[in-house]
N, CA, C and O atoms as a CHARMM CRD file, in Angstrom:
* protein
*
  324
    1    1 MET  N   -121.24700-109.21800  28.65300 PROA 1      0.00000
    2    1 MET  CA  -122.04900-108.88500  29.80600 PROA 1      0.00000
    3    1 MET  C   -122.69600-107.51300  29.57000 PROA 1      0.00000
    4    1 MET  O   -122.00100-106.55700  29.22700 PROA 1      0.00000
    5    2 THR  N   -123.97800-107.40900  29.74600 PROA 2      0.00000
    6    2 THR  CA  -124.68900-106.14500  29.52100 PROA 2      0.00000
    7    2 THR  C   -124.88300-105.40500  30.83800 PROA 2      0.00000
    8    2 THR  O   -124.92900-106.00200  31.91300 PROA 2      0.00000
    9    3 THR  N   -124.99300-104.10300  30.71900 PROA 3      0.00000
   10    3 THR  CA  -125.22900-103.29900  31.91700 PROA 3      0.00000
   11    3 THR  C   -126.71600-103.24500  32.20500 PROA 3      0.00000
   12    3 THR  O   -127.53000-103.33900  31.28700 PROA 3      0.00000
   13    4 PRO  N   -127.07500-103.09600  33.45300 PROA 4      0.00000
   14    4 PRO  CA  -128.49900-102.98400  33.79000 PROA 4      0.00000
   15    4 PRO  C   -129.09800-101.72600  33.15600 PROA 4      0.00000
   16    4 PRO  O   -128.38600-100.74200  32.95800 PROA 4      0.00000
   17    5 PRO  N   -130.38300-101.74500  32.83800 PROA 5      0.00000
   18    5 PRO  CA  -131.01300-100.59500  32.18100 PROA 5      0.00000
   19    5 PRO  C   -130.89400 -99.29100  32.97900 PROA 5      0.00000
   20    5 PRO  O   -130.76500 -98.22200  32.38300 PROA 5      0.00000
   21    6 ALA  N   -130.93400 -99.36000  34.29400 PROA 6      0.00000
   22    6 ALA  CA  -130.85900 -98.14100  35.10200 PROA 6      0.00000
   23    6 ALA  C   -129.50700 -97.45200  34.93400 PROA 6      0.00000
   24    6 ALA  O   -129.44100 -96.22300  34.93200 PROA 6      0.00000
   25    7 LEU  N   -128.44200 -98.21500  34.79500 PROA 7      0.00000
   26    7 LEU  CA  -127.12200 -97.62600  34.64000 PROA 7      0.00000
   27    7 LEU  C   -126.91100 -97.07500  33.23900 PROA 7      0.00000
   28    7 LEU  O   -126.19700 -96.08600  33.07400 PROA 7      0.00000
   29    8 SER  N   -127.50200 -97.67800  32.24400 PROA 8      0.00000
   30    8 SER  CA  -127.31100 -97.19700  30.88200 PROA 8      0.00000
   31    8 SER  C   -128.11500 -95.92200  30.60800 PROA 8      0.00000
   32    8 SER  O   -127.82700 -95.21800  29.64100 PROA 8      0.00000
   33    9 ALA  N   -129.10800 -95.61500  31.43300 PROA 9      0.00000
   34    9 ALA  CA  -129.91000 -94.40400  31.24700 PROA 9      0.00000
   35    9 ALA  C   -129.20900 -93.17200  31.80900 PROA 9      0.00000
   36    9 ALA  O   -129.58400 -92.05000  31.46800 PROA 9      0.00000
   37   10 ALA  N   -128.22100 -93.35000  32.64500 PROA 10     0.00000
   38   10 ALA  CA  -127.54500 -92.21500  33.27400 PROA 10     0.00000
   39   10 ALA  C   -126.88800 -91.27500  32.26700 PROA 10     0.00000
   40   10 ALA  O   -127.03800 -90.06200  32.41400 PROA 10     0.00000
   41   11 PRO  N   -126.17400 -91.75600  31.26000 PROA 11     0.00000
   42   11 PRO  CA  -125.59100 -90.81100  30.29600 PROA 11     0.00000
   43   11 PRO  C   -126.64700 -90.00800  29.53500 PROA 11     0.00000
   44   11 PRO  O   -126.41400 -88.84900  29.19000 PROA 11     0.00000
   45   12 ASP  N   -127.80000 -90.61400  29.27400 PROA 12     0.00000
   46   12 ASP  CA  -128.85900 -89.88100  28.59100 PROA 12     0.00000
   47   12 ASP  C   -129.35100 -88.71500  29.44400 PROA 12     0.00000
   48   12 ASP  O   -129.62200 -87.63400  28.92200 PROA 12     0.00000
   49   13 LEU  N   -129.46600 -88.93100  30.74300 PROA 13     0.00000
   50   13 LEU  CA  -129.88800 -87.86600  31.64000 PROA 13     0.00000
   51   13 LEU  C   -128.83900 -86.75800  31.68300 PROA 13     0.00000
   52   13 LEU  O   -129.18700 -85.57800  31.73100 PROA 13     0.00000
   53   14 ALA  N   -127.57800 -87.12400  31.66600 PROA 14     0.00000
   54   14 ALA  CA  -126.50600 -86.12400  31.67000 PROA 14     0.00000
   55   14 ALA  C   -126.54500 -85.28700  30.39800 PROA 14     0.00000
   56   14 ALA  O   -126.35300 -84.07200  30.45400 PROA 14     0.00000
   57   15 HSD  N   -126.79000 -85.91400  29.26000 PROA 15     0.00000
   58   15 HSD  CA  -126.88100 -85.16900  28.00100 PROA 15     0.00000
   59   15 HSD  C   -128.10600 -84.26500  27.99000 PROA 15     0.00000
   60   15 HSD  O   -128.05100 -83.14300  27.48700 PROA 15     0.00000
   61   16 LEU  N   -129.20400 -84.75000  28.54000 PROA 16     0.00000
   62   16 LEU  CA  -130.42100 -83.95000  28.60500 PROA 16     0.00000
   63   16 LEU  C   -130.21000 -82.72400  29.49100 PROA 16     0.00000
   64   16 LEU  O   -130.60700 -81.61800  29.12700 PROA 16     0.00000
   65   17 THR  N   -129.59100 -82.91700  30.63900 PROA 17     0.00000
   66   17 THR  CA  -129.32500 -81.80400  31.54500 PROA 17     0.00000
   67   17 THR  C   -128.38000 -80.79700  30.90000 PROA 17     0.00000
   68   17 THR  O   -128.58400 -79.58900  31.01200 PROA 17     0.00000
   69   18 GLY  N   -127.35800 -81.29000  30.23300 PROA 18     0.00000
   70   18 GLY  CA  -126.43200 -80.40100  29.53900 PROA 18     0.00000
   71   18 GLY  C   -127.12300 -79.61400  28.44400 PROA 18     0.00000
   72   18 GLY  O   -126.82100 -78.44000  28.23100 PROA 18     0.00000
   73   19 GLY  N   -128.04600 -80.25500  27.75000 PROA 19     0.00000
   74   19 GLY  CA  -128.79600 -79.56900  26.70000 PROA 19     0.00000
   75   19 GLY  C   -129.69900 -78.48700  27.25100 PROA 19     0.00000
   76   19 GLY  O   -129.84500 -77.42400  26.64800 PROA 19     0.00000
   77   20 ILE  N   -130.30600 -78.75500  28.39500 PROA 20     0.00000
   78   20 ILE  CA  -131.17500 -77.75900  29.02300 PROA 20     0.00000
   79   20 ILE  C   -130.35300 -76.55900  29.48500 PROA 20     0.00000
   80   20 ILE  O   -130.76100 -75.41200  29.30200 PROA 20     0.00000
   81   21 VAL  N   -129.20700 -76.82600  30.08000 PROA 21     0.00000
   82   21 VAL  CA  -128.33700 -75.73700  30.53500 PROA 21     0.00000
   83   21 VAL  C   -127.85700 -74.91700  29.33900 PROA 21     0.00000
   84   21 VAL  O   -127.84700 -73.68700  29.39400 PROA 21     0.00000
   85   22 LEU  N   -127.46300 -75.58700  28.27100 PROA 22     0.00000
   86   22 LEU  CA  -127.00500 -74.88500  27.07100 PROA 22     0.00000
   87   22 LEU  C   -128.12300 -74.02500  26.48100 PROA 22     0.00000
   88   22 LEU  O   -127.88500 -72.88400  26.08200 PROA 22     0.00000
   89   23 ALA  N   -129.33200 -74.56600  26.42600 PROA 23     0.00000
   90   23 ALA  CA  -130.46200 -73.80100  25.90000 PROA 23     0.00000
   91   23 ALA  C   -130.73300 -72.56900  26.76100 PROA 23     0.00000
   92   23 ALA  O   -131.01900 -71.49400  26.23400 PROA 23     0.00000
   93   24 ALA  N   -130.64400 -72.71900  28.07600 PROA 24     0.00000
   94   24 ALA  CA  -130.86800 -71.58000  28.96800 PROA 24     0.00000
   95   24 ALA  C   -129.79200 -70.52000  28.77300 PROA 24     0.00000
   96   24 ALA  O   -130.08700 -69.32500  28.75300 PROA 24     0.00000
   97   25 VAL  N   -128.54600 -70.95800  28.63000 PROA 25     0.00000
   98   25 VAL  CA  -127.44300 -70.01000  28.43700 PROA 25     0.00000
   99   25 VAL  C   -127.61000 -69.25600  27.12400 PROA 25     0.00000
  100   25 VAL  O   -127.26800 -68.07700  27.04100 PROA 25     0.00000
  101   26 LEU  N   -128.12800 -69.91800  26.10500 PROA 26     0.00000
  102   26 LEU  CA  -128.32000 -69.26100  24.81600 PROA 26     0.00000
  103   26 LEU  C   -129.57800 -68.39400  24.78600 PROA 26     0.00000
  104   26 LEU  O   -129.60900 -67.37500  24.09600 PROA 26     0.00000
  105   27 LEU  N   -130.61000 -68.78700  25.52700 PROA 27     0.00000
  106   27 LEU  CA  -131.86600 -68.04200  25.48900 PROA 27     0.00000
  107   27 LEU  C   -131.88700 -66.83000  26.41900 PROA 27     0.00000
  108   27 LEU  O   -132.56200 -65.84600  26.11700 PROA 27     0.00000
  109   28 LEU  N   -131.17900 -66.87500  27.52100 PROA 28     0.00000
  110   28 LEU  CA  -131.22100 -65.75500  28.46200 PROA 28     0.00000
  111   28 LEU  C   -130.77200 -64.42900  27.84900 PROA 28     0.00000
  112   28 LEU  O   -131.44100 -63.41900  28.06800 PROA 28     0.00000
  113   29 PRO  N   -129.67900 -64.38200  27.09600 PROA 29     0.00000
  114   29 PRO  CA  -129.31900 -63.09900  26.46700 PROA 29     0.00000
  115   29 PRO  C   -130.36900 -62.60700  25.46500 PROA 29     0.00000
  116   29 PRO  O   -130.59000 -61.40300  25.33900 PROA 29     0.00000
  117   30 VAL  N   -131.01000 -63.53000  24.76200 PROA 30     0.00000
  118   30 VAL  CA  -132.04900 -63.14400  23.80000 PROA 30     0.00000
  119   30 VAL  C   -133.24600 -62.55100  24.54100 PROA 30     0.00000
  120   30 VAL  O   -133.79100 -61.52700  24.13100 PROA 30     0.00000
  121   31 ILE  N   -133.64900 -63.19400  25.62400 PROA 31     0.00000
  122   31 ILE  CA  -134.76600 -62.69000  26.42400 PROA 31     0.00000
  123   31 ILE  C   -134.40800 -61.33900  27.04100 PROA 31     0.00000
  124   31 ILE  O   -135.24200 -60.43400  27.08100 PROA 31     0.00000
  125   32 PHE  N   -133.18000 -61.20200  27.51700 PROA 32     0.00000
  126   32 PHE  CA  -132.69000 -59.94400  28.09300 PROA 32     0.00000
  127   32 PHE  C   -132.74400 -58.83100  27.04900 PROA 32     0.00000
  128   32 PHE  O   -133.16300 -57.71500  27.35700 PROA 32     0.00000
  129   33 PHE  N   -132.32400 -59.12300  25.81800 PROA 33     0.00000
  130   33 PHE  CA  -132.32500 -58.15900  24.72200 PROA 33     0.00000
  131   33 PHE  C   -133.75400 -57.73500  24.37900 PROA 33     0.00000
  132   33 PHE  O   -134.03000 -56.54500  24.22800 PROA 33     0.00000
  133   34 ILE  N   -134.65300 -58.69900  24.25800 PROA 34     0.00000
  134   34 ILE  CA  -136.04900 -58.39400  23.92000 PROA 34     0.00000
  135   34 ILE  C   -136.70900 -57.58800  25.03700 PROA 34     0.00000
  136   34 ILE  O   -137.46100 -56.65200  24.76400 PROA 34     0.00000
  137   35 ALA  N   -136.43400 -57.94500  26.28800 PROA 35     0.00000
  138   35 ALA  CA  -136.99100 -57.19500  27.41600 PROA 35     0.00000
  139   35 ALA  C   -136.50700 -55.75000  27.39700 PROA 35     0.00000
  140   35 ALA  O   -137.27100 -54.83200  27.69500 PROA 35     0.00000
  141   36 ALA  N   -135.25000 -55.55100  27.04900 PROA 36     0.00000
  142   36 ALA  CA  -134.71500 -54.18600  26.96400 PROA 36     0.00000
  143   36 ALA  C   -135.40700 -53.40800  25.85000 PROA 36     0.00000
  144   36 ALA  O   -135.75800 -52.24300  26.03700 PROA 36     0.00000
  145   37 LEU  N   -135.60700 -54.03600  24.69500 PROA 37     0.00000
  146   37 LEU  CA  -136.28800 -53.34100  23.59400 PROA 37     0.00000
  147   37 LEU  C   -137.70800 -52.94600  23.98000 PROA 37     0.00000
  148   37 LEU  O   -138.14400 -51.83000  23.69700 PROA 37     0.00000
  149   38 VAL  N   -138.42200 -53.84900  24.61900 PROA 38     0.00000
  150   38 VAL  CA  -139.78900 -53.54500  25.05400 PROA 38     0.00000
  151   38 VAL  C   -139.77500 -52.40400  26.06700 PROA 38     0.00000
  152   38 VAL  O   -140.61800 -51.50800  26.01100 PROA 38     0.00000
  153   39 SER  N   -138.82300 -52.43700  26.98600 PROA 39     0.00000
  154   39 SER  CA  -138.71200 -51.38800  27.99400 PROA 39     0.00000
  155   39 SER  C   -138.34700 -50.04300  27.36900 PROA 39     0.00000
  156   39 SER  O   -138.88800 -49.00600  27.75100 PROA 39     0.00000
  157   40 ILE  N   -137.43100 -50.07000  26.41200 PROA 40     0.00000
  158   40 ILE  CA  -137.02900 -48.82300  25.73800 PROA 40     0.00000
  159   40 ILE  C   -138.21100 -48.22100  24.99500 PROA 40     0.00000
  160   40 ILE  O   -138.49200 -47.02900  25.12400 PROA 40     0.00000
  161   41 LEU  N   -138.89700 -49.04100  24.22200 PROA 41     0.00000
  162   41 LEU  CA  -140.00200 -48.53000  23.41100 PROA 41     0.00000
  163   41 LEU  C   -141.18200 -48.07500  24.26000 PROA 41     0.00000
  164   41 LEU  O   -141.95100 -47.21400  23.83400 PROA 41     0.00000
  165   42 GLY  N   -141.33300 -48.63900  25.44600 PROA 42     0.00000
  166   42 GLY  CA  -142.41800 -48.23900  26.33500 PROA 42     0.00000
  167   42 GLY  C   -142.05100 -47.12200  27.29600 PROA 42     0.00000
  168   42 GLY  O   -142.87200 -46.71600  28.11800 PROA 42     0.00000
  169   43 SER  N   -140.84100 -46.62600  27.20100 PROA 43     0.00000
  170   43 SER  CA  -140.38300 -45.58700  28.13100 PROA 43     0.00000
  171   43 SER  C   -140.94700 -44.22600  27.74500 PROA 43     0.00000
  172   43 SER  O   -141.54500 -44.05600  26.68200 PROA 43     0.00000
  173   44 GLY  N   -140.74000 -43.27200  28.62800 PROA 44     0.00000
  174   44 GLY  CA  -141.23100 -41.91700  28.38500 PROA 44     0.00000
  175   44 GLY  C   -140.25100 -41.03300  27.64000 PROA 44     0.00000
  176   44 GLY  O   -140.43600 -39.81700  27.59200 PROA 44     0.00000
  177   45 LEU  N   -139.22200 -41.60900  27.06200 PROA 45     0.00000
  178   45 LEU  CA  -138.23600 -40.82400  26.32500 PROA 45     0.00000
  179   45 LEU  C   -138.81600 -40.32600  25.00700 PROA 45     0.00000
  180   45 LEU  O   -139.81600 -40.85000  24.51700 PROA 45     0.00000
  181   46 THR  N   -138.17400 -39.30700  24.44200 PROA 46     0.00000
  182   46 THR  CA  -138.59100 -38.80700  23.13300 PROA 46     0.00000
  183   46 THR  C   -138.23700 -39.83500  22.06600 PROA 46     0.00000
  184   46 THR  O   -137.45300 -40.75200  22.31000 PROA 46     0.00000
  185   47 GLY  N   -138.81000 -39.67800  20.90400 PROA 47     0.00000
  186   47 GLY  CA  -138.55800 -40.61800  19.81400 PROA 47     0.00000
  187   47 GLY  C   -137.09500 -40.71500  19.43000 PROA 47     0.00000
  188   47 GLY  O   -136.60200 -41.80000  19.12000 PROA 47     0.00000
  189   48 GLY  N   -136.39000 -39.57900  19.44800 PROA 48     0.00000
  190   48 GLY  CA  -134.97300 -39.57600  19.09200 PROA 48     0.00000
  191   48 GLY  C   -134.12800 -40.35800  20.08500 PROA 48     0.00000
  192   48 GLY  O   -133.24100 -41.11400  19.69000 PROA 48     0.00000
  193   49 MET  N   -134.40000 -40.17800  21.37300 PROA 49     0.00000
  194   49 MET  CA  -133.63300 -40.90200  22.39200 PROA 49     0.00000
  195   49 MET  C   -133.95900 -42.39100  22.37000 PROA 49     0.00000
  196   49 MET  O   -133.08200 -43.22500  22.59600 PROA 49     0.00000
  197   50 LYS  N   -135.21900 -42.72500  22.09800 PROA 50     0.00000
  198   50 LYS  CA  -135.57100 -44.14200  21.96300 PROA 50     0.00000
  199   50 LYS  C   -134.78100 -44.76300  20.81900 PROA 50     0.00000
  200   50 LYS  O   -134.26600 -45.87500  20.94100 PROA 50     0.00000
  201   51 LEU  N   -134.68900 -44.03800  19.70300 PROA 51     0.00000
  202   51 LEU  CA  -133.95000 -44.53600  18.54900 PROA 51     0.00000
  203   51 LEU  C   -132.48100 -44.75100  18.89800 PROA 51     0.00000
  204   51 LEU  O   -131.89000 -45.75600  18.50300 PROA 51     0.00000
  205   52 VAL  N   -131.89100 -43.81400  19.63500 PROA 52     0.00000
  206   52 VAL  CA  -130.48700 -43.95200  20.04100 PROA 52     0.00000
  207   52 VAL  C   -130.30300 -45.20700  20.88400 PROA 52     0.00000
  208   52 VAL  O   -129.36600 -45.97200  20.65600 PROA 52     0.00000
  209   53 TRP  N   -131.18400 -45.42800  21.85100 PROA 53     0.00000
  210   53 TRP  CA  -131.05100 -46.60700  22.70900 PROA 53     0.00000
  211   53 TRP  C   -131.28000 -47.90300  21.93400 PROA 53     0.00000
  212   53 TRP  O   -130.57900 -48.88800  22.16400 PROA 53     0.00000
  213   54 VAL  N   -132.24800 -47.91400  21.02200 PROA 54     0.00000
  214   54 VAL  CA  -132.50500 -49.12500  20.22800 PROA 54     0.00000
  215   54 VAL  C   -131.30700 -49.43400  19.33600 PROA 54     0.00000
  216   54 VAL  O   -130.88900 -50.58800  19.24300 PROA 54     0.00000
  217   55 VAL  N   -130.75200 -48.41900  18.68100 PROA 55     0.00000
  218   55 VAL  CA  -129.57100 -48.63300  17.83100 PROA 55     0.00000
  219   55 VAL  C   -128.40400 -49.12900  18.67100 PROA 55     0.00000
  220   55 VAL  O   -127.68200 -50.03600  18.25600 PROA 55     0.00000
  221   56 PHE  N   -128.21300 -48.54400  19.84700 PROA 56     0.00000
  222   56 PHE  CA  -127.13000 -48.98500  20.72900 PROA 56     0.00000
  223   56 PHE  C   -127.35000 -50.42800  21.18000 PROA 56     0.00000
  224   56 PHE  O   -126.39600 -51.20100  21.26900 PROA 56     0.00000
  225   57 ALA  N   -128.59000 -50.79300  21.46100 PROA 57     0.00000
  226   57 ALA  CA  -128.88700 -52.17000  21.86900 PROA 57     0.00000
  227   57 ALA  C   -128.59100 -53.14500  20.73400 PROA 57     0.00000
  228   57 ALA  O   -128.10700 -54.24900  20.98000 PROA 57     0.00000
  229   58 PHE  N   -128.87700 -52.75100  19.49300 PROA 58     0.00000
  230   58 PHE  CA  -128.58400 -53.62700  18.35900 PROA 58     0.00000
  231   58 PHE  C   -127.08600 -53.70100  18.06900 PROA 58     0.00000
  232   58 PHE  O   -126.58300 -54.75400  17.67800 PROA 58     0.00000
  233   59 CYS  N   -126.37600 -52.59900  18.25600 PROA 59     0.00000
  234   59 CYS  CA  -124.92900 -52.59600  17.98400 PROA 59     0.00000
  235   59 CYS  C   -124.14400 -53.33000  19.06000 PROA 59     0.00000
  236   59 CYS  O   -123.11800 -53.94300  18.76400 PROA 59     0.00000
  237   60 ALA  N   -124.60300 -53.27800  20.28400 PROA 60     0.00000
  238   60 ALA  CA  -123.94300 -53.96600  21.39600 PROA 60     0.00000
  239   60 ALA  C   -125.00800 -54.79500  22.11300 PROA 60     0.00000
  240   60 ALA  O   -125.55800 -54.35300  23.12100 PROA 60     0.00000
  241   61 PRO  N   -125.30400 -55.99600  21.59900 PROA 61     0.00000
  242   61 PRO  CA  -126.46500 -56.76000  22.07000 PROA 61     0.00000
  243   61 PRO  C   -126.47100 -57.12600  23.55400 PROA 61     0.00000
  244   61 PRO  O   -127.54300 -57.37200  24.10500 PROA 61     0.00000
  245   62 PHE  N   -125.33300 -57.16900  24.21000 PROA 62     0.00000
  246   62 PHE  CA  -125.35700 -57.42200  25.65300 PROA 62     0.00000
  247   62 PHE  C   -125.12800 -56.13200  26.43900 PROA 62     0.00000
  248   62 PHE  O   -125.81900 -55.86800  27.42300 PROA 62     0.00000
  249   63 LEU  N   -124.16400 -55.34000  26.00300 PROA 63     0.00000
  250   63 LEU  CA  -123.82200 -54.11400  26.72000 PROA 63     0.00000
  251   63 LEU  C   -124.94200 -53.07500  26.61700 PROA 63     0.00000
  252   63 LEU  O   -125.22800 -52.37900  27.59100 PROA 63     0.00000
  253   64 GLY  N   -125.56900 -52.96500  25.46400 PROA 64     0.00000
  254   64 GLY  CA  -126.64500 -51.99000  25.28100 PROA 64     0.00000
  255   64 GLY  C   -127.80700 -52.21000  26.23900 PROA 64     0.00000
  256   64 GLY  O   -128.17600 -51.29100  26.97000 PROA 64     0.00000
  257   65 PRO  N   -128.39400 -53.41200  26.25300 PROA 65     0.00000
  258   65 PRO  CA  -129.47700 -53.65700  27.21000 PROA 65     0.00000
  259   65 PRO  C   -129.03500 -53.53000  28.66700 PROA 65     0.00000
  260   65 PRO  O   -129.79100 -53.04200  29.50700 PROA 65     0.00000
  261   66 LEU  N   -127.80900 -53.96900  28.96600 PROA 66     0.00000
  262   66 LEU  CA  -127.31100 -53.85400  30.33700 PROA 66     0.00000
  263   66 LEU  C   -127.24900 -52.38800  30.76000 PROA 66     0.00000
  264   66 LEU  O   -127.69300 -52.03400  31.85200 PROA 66     0.00000
  265   67 LEU  N   -126.69700 -51.53500  29.89300 PROA 67     0.00000
  266   67 LEU  CA  -126.63300 -50.10700  30.21800 PROA 67     0.00000
  267   67 LEU  C   -128.02100 -49.47800  30.27700 PROA 67     0.00000
  268   67 LEU  O   -128.25700 -48.56600  31.07000 PROA 67     0.00000
  269   68 TRP  N   -128.94200 -49.96400  29.43700 PROA 68     0.00000
  270   68 TRP  CA  -130.29800 -49.44400  29.50100 PROA 68     0.00000
  271   68 TRP  C   -130.89400 -49.70100  30.88300 PROA 68     0.00000
  272   68 TRP  O   -131.45600 -48.79400  31.49600 PROA 68     0.00000
  273   69 PHE  N   -130.77100 -50.93600  31.37200 PROA 69     0.00000
  274   69 PHE  CA  -131.36900 -51.25700  32.66300 PROA 69     0.00000
  275   69 PHE  C   -130.62800 -50.59100  33.82300 PROA 69     0.00000
  276   69 PHE  O   -131.23700 -50.32000  34.85800 PROA 69     0.00000
  277   70 LEU  N   -129.34100 -50.32500  33.67500 PROA 70     0.00000
  278   70 LEU  CA  -128.58600 -49.68500  34.75300 PROA 70     0.00000
  279   70 LEU  C   -128.69100 -48.16400  34.73300 PROA 70     0.00000
  280   70 LEU  O   -128.72500 -47.53600  35.79200 PROA 70     0.00000
  281   71 VAL  N   -128.74300 -47.56200  33.54200 PROA 71     0.00000
  282   71 VAL  CA  -128.67600 -46.10300  33.42700 PROA 71     0.00000
  283   71 VAL  C   -129.91200 -45.52100  32.74200 PROA 71     0.00000
  284   71 VAL  O   -130.50500 -44.56400  33.24100 PROA 71     0.00000
  285   72 GLY  N   -130.29400 -46.08400  31.62100 PROA 72     0.00000
  286   72 GLY  CA  -131.33200 -45.49500  30.77600 PROA 72     0.00000
  287   72 GLY  C   -132.69700 -45.42200  31.41400 PROA 72     0.00000
  288   72 GLY  O   -133.40400 -44.42800  31.24200 PROA 72     0.00000
  289   73 ARG  N   -133.08800 -46.44900  32.14800 PROA 73     0.00000
  290   73 ARG  CA  -134.41400 -46.42200  32.76800 PROA 73     0.00000
  291   73 ARG  C   -134.51000 -45.32500  33.80900 PROA 73     0.00000
  292   73 ARG  O   -135.56600 -44.71500  33.98200 PROA 73     0.00000
  293   74 LYS  N   -133.40300 -45.07000  34.50700 PROA 74     0.00000
  294   74 LYS  CA  -133.40300 -43.98800  35.49700 PROA 74     0.00000
  295   74 LYS  C   -133.59300 -42.64500  34.79400 PROA 74     0.00000
  296   74 LYS  O   -134.34200 -41.79200  35.27100 PROA 74     0.00000
  297   75 GLN  N   -132.90900 -42.45600  33.64900 PROA 75     0.00000
  298   75 GLN  CA  -133.06600 -41.21600  32.88600 PROA 75     0.00000
  299   75 GLN  C   -134.48800 -41.09500  32.36600 PROA 75     0.00000
  300   75 GLN  O   -135.05100 -40.00100  32.32400 PROA 75     0.00000
  301   76 SER  N   -135.06300 -42.21800  31.97300 PROA 76     0.00000
  302   76 SER  CA  -136.41700 -42.22000  31.44800 PROA 76     0.00000
  303   76 SER  C   -137.41200 -41.80100  32.52300 PROA 76     0.00000
  304   76 SER  O   -138.33100 -41.03100  32.24600 PROA 76     0.00000
  305   77 SER  N   -137.24100 -42.29600  33.74100 PROA 77     0.00000
  306   77 SER  CA  -138.17100 -41.92600  34.80700 PROA 77     0.00000
  307   77 SER  C   -137.98300 -40.47000  35.22200 PROA 77     0.00000
  308   77 SER  O   -138.94900 -39.80500  35.59600 PROA 77     0.00000
  309   78 ILE  N   -136.75600 -39.97000  35.16100 PROA 78     0.00000
  310   78 ILE  CA  -136.50600 -38.55700  35.47300 PROA 78     0.00000
  311   78 ILE  C   -137.12600 -37.67000  34.39100 PROA 78     0.00000
  312   78 ILE  O   -137.70700 -36.63000  34.70100 PROA 78     0.00000
  313   79 ALA  N   -137.00400 -38.07800  33.12100 PROA 79     0.00000
  314   79 ALA  CA  -137.56100 -37.30200  32.01300 PROA 79     0.00000
  315   79 ALA  C   -139.08200 -37.30300  32.05000 PROA 79     0.00000
  316   79 ALA  O   -139.71300 -36.35100  31.59100 PROA 79     0.00000
  317   80 GLY  N   -139.67900 -38.36400  32.59400 PROA 80     0.00000
  318   80 GLY  CA  -141.13100 -38.46900  32.63900 PROA 80     0.00000
  319   80 GLY  C   -141.77200 -37.62200  33.72300 PROA 80     0.00000
  320   80 GLY  O   -142.99200 -37.45600  33.73100 PROA 80     0.00000
  321   81 LEU  N   -140.97600 -37.08200  34.63900 PROA 81     0.00000
  322   81 LEU  CA  -141.54700 -36.28100  35.73000 PROA 81     0.00000
  323   81 LEU  C   -142.02300 -34.97700  35.27000 PROA 81     0.00000
  324   81 LEU  O   -142.53000 -34.18800  36.06800 PROA 81     0.00000
């Protein structure tokens, strides 16, 4: 006895949804990292401080960008005044 086509398509949809979620989970940190690098390089900090933040972002790929957005951008705007 075969299953109706509508019921057999359900597992494919579940795999597709799981794949989309997995891709988003893998891509979000990469996008977050790239956004931090663009923000660091476009900031008003001196070249030396930019280098420190970029190196920190590369050494700690999640923590570095997170700290940049929480702390570094505020320092950058204060330094730009």
